[in-house]
SERO-4910 file (N, C-alpha, C, O; in steps of 0.05 Angstrom, whole numbers):
BEGIN
 pado doro    nc1    nc2    nc3   cac1   cac2   cac3    cc1    cc2    cc3    oc1    oc2    oc3
  Met    A    599    947   -524    604    919   -517    606    915   -487    617    932   -473
  Thr    A    595    893   -477    597    887   -449    623    872   -444    638    865   -463
  Ser    A    629    866   -419    654    852   -412    653    824   -423    674    811   -425
  Thr    A    629    813   -430    628    786   -440    631    785   -470    631    764   -483
  Gly    A    635    808   -483    639    809   -511    614    809   -528    615    804   -552
  Thr    A    590    815   -516    565    816   -530    553    844   -527    562    860   -510
  Thr    A    533    850   -543    519    875   -541    495    873   -523    481    893   -519
  Thr    A    489    850   -512    466    846   -494    471    860   -468    492    857   -456
  Asp    A    451    875   -459    453    888   -433    443    868   -412    419    867   -406
  Ala    A    461    852   -401    454    830   -384    439    840   -359    421    827   -349
  Val    A    448    863   -348    435    874   -324    406    880   -330    388    874   -314
  Ala    A    400    892   -353    373    899   -360    356    874   -363    332    873   -356
  Val    A    367    852   -375    353    827   -378    345    816   -351    322    808   -346
  Ala    A    364    816   -332    358    806   -305    337    823   -291    319    813   -278
  Gln    A    339    850   -295    320    868   -282    292    864   -293    272    864   -278
  Arg    A    290    860   -319    264    855   -331    251    829   -321    227    828   -316
  His    A    268    809   -318    257    783   -308    246    787   -279    224    778   -274
  Val    A    261    800   -262    252    804   -235    227    821   -234    209    816   -219
  Ala    A    227    842   -250    204    860   -251    179    845   -260    157    851   -251
  Ala    A    182    826   -279    159    811   -289    147    793   -268    124    786   -269
  Leu    A    163    786   -248    154    768   -227    136    782   -207    119    770   -195
  Arg    A    139    808   -204    124    823   -184     94    821   -186     80    816   -166
  Pro    A     82    824   -211     53    821   -212     43    793   -205     22    789   -195
  Thr    A     60    773   -212     52    745   -205     52    742   -174     34    729   -163
  Leu    A     72    753   -161     73    751   -132     51    767   -119     40    759    -98
  Asp    A     44    790   -131     21    805   -121     -5    789   -122    -21    789   -104
  Ala    A     -8    775   -144    -32    758   -147    -31    735   -127    -52    728   -116
  Leu    A     -8    724   -122     -5    703   -102    -13    714    -74    -26    700    -59
  Ala    A     -4    738    -68    -11    750    -42    -42    751    -38    -52    748    -16
  Asp    A    -56    756    -60    -85    757    -59    -97    730    -54   -121    728    -48
  Glu    A    -82    709    -57    -91    681    -53    -84    670    -26    -86    646    -21
  Ser    A    -77    687     -7    -69    678     19    -91    662     34    -85    643     48
  Asp    A   -116    671     30   -138    656     43   -140    628     32   -144    609     48
  Arg    A   -136    624      7   -136    597     -5   -114    580      6   -118    557     14
  Leu    A    -90    591      8    -67    576     19    -72    569     48    -64    548     57
  Ala    A    -84    587     63    -90    582     91   -110    559     93   -107    541    110
  Arg    A   -131    559     76   -150    537     76   -137    510     69   -142    490     82
  Trp    A   -120    511     49   -106    487     41    -89    476     63    -89    452     69
  Gly    A    -74    494     76    -56    485     97    -71    473    121    -63    454    133
  Ala    A    -94    485    127   -111    475    149   -122    448    142   -123    430    159
  Leu    A   -132    444    118   -143    419    110   -121    397    109   -126    374    117
  Leu    A    -97    404     99    -75    385     99    -69    376    128    -63    353    132
  Ala    A    -69    395    146    -63    387    174    -84    368    184    -78    348    197
  Asp    A   -110    374    178   -131    356    187   -127    328    175   -128    308    190
  Arg    A   -122    327    149   -120    301    136    -95    285    144    -97    261    150
  Leu    A    -72    298    145    -47    283    151    -46    275    181    -35    254    187
  Leu    A    -56    292    198    -57    285    226    -76    261    231    -74    247    251
  Asp    A    -95    258    213   -115    236    215   -105    211    200   -120    192    198
  Gly    A    -81    212    190    -70    188    177    -71    188    147    -62    169    134
  Gly    A    -81    210    135    -81    212    106    -53    218     95    -34    221    110
  Arg    A    -51    219     69    -25    224     56    -28    246     35    -50    251     25
  Leu    A     -5    258     29     -4    277      7     10    264    -17     31    253    -14
  Leu    A     -3    266    -40      9    258    -65     13    283    -82     -3    302    -81
  Ala    A     34    284    -98     40    307   -114     53    299   -140     67    279   -141
  Ala    A     48    315   -161     60    309   -187     62    334   -204     47    353   -200
  Gly    A     80    333   -223     84    354   -242    102    344   -264    114    322   -261
  Asn    A    106    360   -285    124    353   -306    147    373   -307    143    397   -302
  Gly    A    172    363   -313    194    381   -315    200    397   -290    203    385   -268
  Gly    A    202    423   -292    207    440   -269    185    437   -248    191    439   -224
  Ser    A    161    432   -257    139    428   -237    142    402   -222    133    400   -200
  Ala    A    155    382   -235    161    357   -221    180    363   -198    177    352   -176
  Ala    A    200    380   -203    219    387   -182    204    402   -159    211    397   -136
  Glu    A    185    419   -165    170    433   -145    152    413   -129    149    416   -105
  Ala    A    140    394   -143    124    374   -129    141    358   -110    132    352    -87
  Gln    A    165    351   -119    183    336   -101    192    353    -78    196    343    -56
  His    A    197    378    -83    204    396    -61    182    397    -40    187    396    -16
  Leu    A    157    398    -49    134    398    -31    133    373    -14    131    375     11
  Thr    A    135    350    -26    133    325    -10    157    322      8    154    311     30
  Ala    A    180    331      0    204    330     17    200    345     43    209    337     64
  Glu    A    186    368     41    182    384     65    164    370     86    166    375    110
  Phe    A    146    352     76    128    338     94    141    313    106    138    307    129
  Val    A    156    298     89    170    274     99    193    282    117    198    269    137
  Gly    A    207    303    109    229    314    125    218    334    145    203    327    163
  Arg    A    225    359    140    214    380    156    217    406    140    232    408    121
  Phe    A    202    426    149    204    452    136    224    469    151    248    469    143
  Asp    A    216    483    172    236    498    187    233    494    217    243    510    233
  Gly    A    219    473    225    217    466    253    216    436    256    204    423    239
  Asp    A    228    426    277    228    397    280    200    386    287    187    398    303
  Arg    A    192    365    274    167    352    279    168    324    267    187    317    254
  Arg    A    147    308    272    147    281    262    143    282    231    135    302    220
  Ala    A    150    260    219    147    257    190    118    252    183    103    239    198
  Phe    A    109    263    160     82    258    149     85    244    122    104    249    107
  Ser    A     65    228    115     66    213     90     61    231     66     41    244     64
  Ala    A     80    231     48     78    248     23     95    235      2    117    227      6
  Ile    A     83    232    -22     95    218    -44     95    235    -69     74    245    -77
  Ala    A    119    239    -81    121    252   -108    119    230   -129    137    213   -131
  Leu    A     98    231   -145     91    208   -162    111    204   -185    114    182   -196
  His    A    126    225   -193    145    222   -214    171    210   -204    189    204   -220
  Gly    A    174    206   -178    199    197   -166    205    168   -171    228    160   -169
  Asp    A    185    152   -178    189    124   -183    194    120   -213    174    117   -228
  Ala    A    219    120   -221    225    120   -250    216     94   -263    206     94   -286
  Ser    A    218     71   -249    210     46   -261    180     46   -266    170     37   -287
  Ala    A    164     55   -246    135     55   -249    127     74   -271    111     67   -288
  Ile    A    138     99   -271    129    118   -290    136    111   -319    120    115   -337
  Thr    A    159     99   -323    167     91   -350    151     66   -358    144     63   -382
  Ala    A    146     47   -340    131     23   -347    102     31   -355     91     21   -374
  Ile    A     90     49   -339     63     57   -344     61     72   -371     44     67   -387
  Ala    A     80     91   -375     81    106   -400     84     87   -424     72     91   -445
  Asn    A    101     67   -421    106     48   -443     82     31   -448     75     26   -472
  Asp    A     68     22   -428     46      3   -431     19     17   -436      2      6   -451
  Tyr    A     16     41   -425    -11     54   -427    -10     81   -440    -31     92   -446
  Gly    A     14     92   -445     16    119   -457     22    139   -435     14    136   -412
  Tyr    A     36    160   -443     45    179   -423     22    193   -408     25    202   -386
  Ala    A     -1    196   -421    -23    209   -408    -32    194   -383    -45    206   -366
  Glu    A    -25    168   -381    -33    153   -357    -11    151   -336    -14    137   -316
  Ser    A     11    164   -341     35    161   -324     30    167   -295     42    154   -277
  Phe    A     14    186   -289      7    193   -261    -20    181   -253    -23    173   -229
  Ala    A    -38    180   -271    -65    171   -264    -65    142   -252    -79    137   -233
  Arg    A    -49    125   -265    -49     97   -255    -36     96   -227    -45     80   -210
  Gln    A    -17    112   -222     -5    113   -195    -25    124   -175    -27    115   -152
  Val    A    -40    145   -183    -61    156   -165    -81    134   -159    -90    131   -135
  Thr    A    -90    119   -179   -109     97   -174    -98     77   -154   -112     66   -138
  Ala    A    -72     72   -156    -59     52   -138    -57     63   -110    -61     48    -91
  His    A    -50     88   -107    -42     98    -80    -64    115    -66    -65    114    -42
  Ala    A    -80    129    -81    -98    148    -68   -122    135    -55   -133    115    -65
  Arg    A   -129    146    -32   -152    136    -16   -169    160     -7   -158    182     -7
  Pro    A   -194    156      0   -209    178     12   -194    189     36   -184    174     53
  Gly    A   -193    215     38   -178    228     60   -151    237     51   -138    253     65
  Asp    A   -141    227     28   -115    237     18   -119    263      3   -141    270     -4
  Val    A    -97    277     -2    -97    302    -17    -77    298    -40    -54    290    -36
  Leu    A    -85    305    -64    -69    304    -88    -64    333    -98    -83    347   -103
  Val    A    -39    341   -100    -32    367   -110    -17    365   -137      2    350   -139
  Leu    A    -27    378   -157    -17    377   -184     -6    404   -192    -21    424   -190
  Leu    A     19    406   -201     31    431   -207     36    432   -237     47    414   -249
  Ser    A     29    455   -249     33    459   -278     34    489   -284     17    504   -273
  Thr    A     52    497   -301     52    526   -308     32    531   -330     21    553   -331
  Ser    A     26    511   -347      7    515   -368    -22    508   -361    -41    520   -370
  Gly    A    -24    487   -345    -51    477   -338    -63    460   -360    -87    454   -360
  Thr    A    -47    452   -380    -57    437   -403    -46    409   -405    -53    395   -424
  Ser    A    -29    400   -387    -16    374   -390    -36    352   -386    -50    350   -366
  Ala    A    -38    335   -407    -59    314   -407    -54    294   -384    -74    284   -373
  Asn    A    -29    288   -377    -25    269   -356    -33    279   -328    -41    264   -311
  Leu    A    -32    305   -325    -41    317   -299    -72    319   -298    -83    314   -277
  Val    A    -84    324   -321   -113    324   -321   -124    296   -315   -143    293   -300
  Arg    A   -111    276   -327   -120    249   -322   -114    241   -292   -130    227   -280
  Ala    A    -93    251   -281    -87    246   -253   -109    258   -235   -117    246   -216
  Ala    A   -117    282   -242   -139    296   -227   -164    279   -228   -177    275   -208
  Glu    A   -171    269   -251   -195    253   -254   -193    227   -237   -212    219   -224
  Ala    A   -169    215   -238   -165    190   -222   -166    196   -192   -177    180   -177
  Gly    A   -156    219   -184   -157    227   -156   -186    231   -146   -193    222   -124
  Leu    A   -202    244   -162   -230    248   -155   -244    221   -153   -260    217   -136
  Asp    A   -238    204   -173   -251    177   -173   -244    161   -147   -259    145   -137
  Ala    A   -219    166   -137   -210    151   -114   -220    164    -88   -217    152    -66
  Gly    A   -233    186    -89   -244    199    -66   -224    218    -52   -230    228    -30
  Ala    A   -202    224    -65   -182    243    -54   -192    272    -59   -208    276    -77
  Thr    A   -181    290    -44   -185    318    -50   -162    326    -69   -139    320    -64
  Val    A   -170    340    -91   -150    346   -112   -148    376   -116   -168    390   -120
  Trp    A   -123    386   -114   -117    414   -118    -97    417   -141    -82    399   -147
  Ala    A    -98    440   -153    -78    447   -174    -66    474   -169    -80    493   -160
  Met    A    -41    477   -176    -27    503   -178    -20    506   -207     -4    490   -218
  Thr    A    -31    526   -220    -26    529   -249    -20    559   -256    -21    576   -239
  Gly    A    -14    563   -281    -12    589   -292    -39    601   -297    -59    592   -285
  Pro    A    -41    620   -316    -67    634   -320    -90    615   -325    -88    596   -340
  Gly    A   -113    621   -313   -137    607   -318   -156    623   -336   -151    647   -340
  Pro    A   -177    611   -346   -184    583   -342   -165    564   -359   -154    572   -379
  Asn    A   -163    540   -349   -147    520   -364   -158    492   -356   -173    489   -337
  Pro    A   -152    471   -372   -164    445   -367   -158    433   -340   -176    421   -328
  Leu    A   -134    437   -329   -128    425   -303   -143    439   -281   -154    426   -264
  Ala    A   -144    465   -282   -159    480   -262   -189    472   -262   -201    472   -241
  Ala    A   -199    466   -285   -227    458   -288   -232    430   -278   -255    423   -272
  Ala    A   -211    414   -275   -214    385   -269   -211    379   -239   -215    356   -231
  Val    A   -205    399   -223   -198    394   -195   -219    406   -176   -237    421   -184
  Asp    A   -216    399   -150   -234    411   -130   -229    440   -126   -247    456   -121
  Asp    A   -203    448   -127   -196    476   -123   -170    482   -136   -152    464   -138
  Ala    A   -166    506   -146   -142    513   -161   -132    540   -154   -147    559   -149
  Leu    A   -105    542   -152    -91    567   -149    -80    574   -177    -61    561   -186
  Thr    A    -92    594   -190    -83    602   -217    -70    629   -215    -81    647   -203
  Leu    A    -46    631   -228    -31    656   -226    -25    667   -253    -20    651   -272
  Pro    A    -25    693   -256    -18    705   -282     12    705   -286     28    704   -267
  Gly    A     20    707   -311     49    709   -317     59    688   -336     45    669   -342
  Val    A     83    692   -345     96    672   -363    104    648   -346    105    650   -321
  Gly    A    110    626   -359    116    601   -345    137    603   -323    133    593   -301
  Ala    A    159    616   -329    181    618   -310    172    633   -285    178    625   -262
  Asn    A    158    655   -288    149    670   -265    128    656   -249    128    657   -225
  Val    A    110    641   -263     90    625   -249    104    604   -232     97    600   -209
  Gln    A    124    591   -244    138    570   -229    152    580   -205    153    568   -184
  Glu    A    164    604   -207    178    616   -185    158    623   -163    164    619   -139
  Ala    A    135    634   -170    115    640   -150    103    615   -137     95    616   -114
  Gln    A    102    593   -152     91    569   -141    109    558   -118    100    546    -99
  Leu    A    135    563   -120    153    555    -99    146    571    -73    147    560    -51
  Val    A    140    597    -76    132    613    -54    106    601    -42    103    600    -18
  Ala    A     88    593    -60     62    581    -51     67    555    -36     55    550    -15
  Val    A     86    539    -46     93    514    -32    103    520     -4     95    507     15
  His    A    120    539     -1    131    546     25    110    558     43    109    553     67
  Ala    A     92    574     32     70    586     49     52    563     59     43    564     82
  Leu    A     46    544     41     30    521     49     43    506     72     30    498     91
  Cys    A     69    501     70     84    487     91     83    503    117     81    491    139
  Arg    A     86    529    115     87    545    139     60    544    153     59    542    178
  Val    A     38    546    138     11    544    151      8    517    164     -1    515    186
  Phe    A     15    496    149     13    468    159     28    466    186     17    456    205
  Asp    A     53    474    186     69    472    211     57    488    234     57    479    257
  Ala    A     47    512    228     35    528    249     11    514    261      7    516    286
  Ile    A     -5    501    245    -29    488    255    -22    463    270    -34    457    291
  Val    A     -2    448    260      7    424    275     18    432    302     12    419    322
  Arg    A     33    454    303     44    464    328     22    471    348     23    464    372
  Glu    A      2    484    337    -21    493    354    -36    469    365    -45    470    388
  Arg    A    -39    448    349    -56    426    357    -42    406    375    -54    396    394
  Ile    A    -18    399    368     -5    378    383     23    385    392     37    368    404
  Gly    A     32    409    387     58    418    398     81    403    387    101    399    402
  Glu    A     80    394    362    101    377    352    123    392    336    142    380    328
  Thr    A    120    418    333    141    433    320    152    453    339    137    462    357
  Arg    A    176    461    335    188    481    353    209    498    338    221    516    349
***
């Protein structure tokens, strides 16, 4: 018996979870070129007046909001604010759209309203099968935005629906954890390029 009164080896459970994350992070490391391209394009677009839109469901919604917060606020160096919107953050809009048009349209209609050519839409999903994200991708492409996805193992419907996708192996929890690393890597590339071009971060 453990000190908690169960027969579960809690240390082993924790160790297995961390060990399972390593192959996902190794796969992410192999995607560094993609993250560098994304960060460079984001710098081009946002410095030119474009905006970043992001969306996800559940834990992926939290990661999408984390991403946009880094652009509106700052990552780890002071710089000006950039336009970035987490589409799930407007509770009135998302519930009204879901009620009137169905949940599959909850992000797509917002993308249609907000996205313009020159904008970037980032969609996060551990499964890559969420219908509302696939519809958002379609709406983003129709609006002329560049659309990227971060998903779990491919191929999957969301990865197939976007301009470019970062697909990672692993179970949902490990994929989501690695996506946070990807979000921070994207921010770091973005800030480095902004610093190089206009000296606005320090």
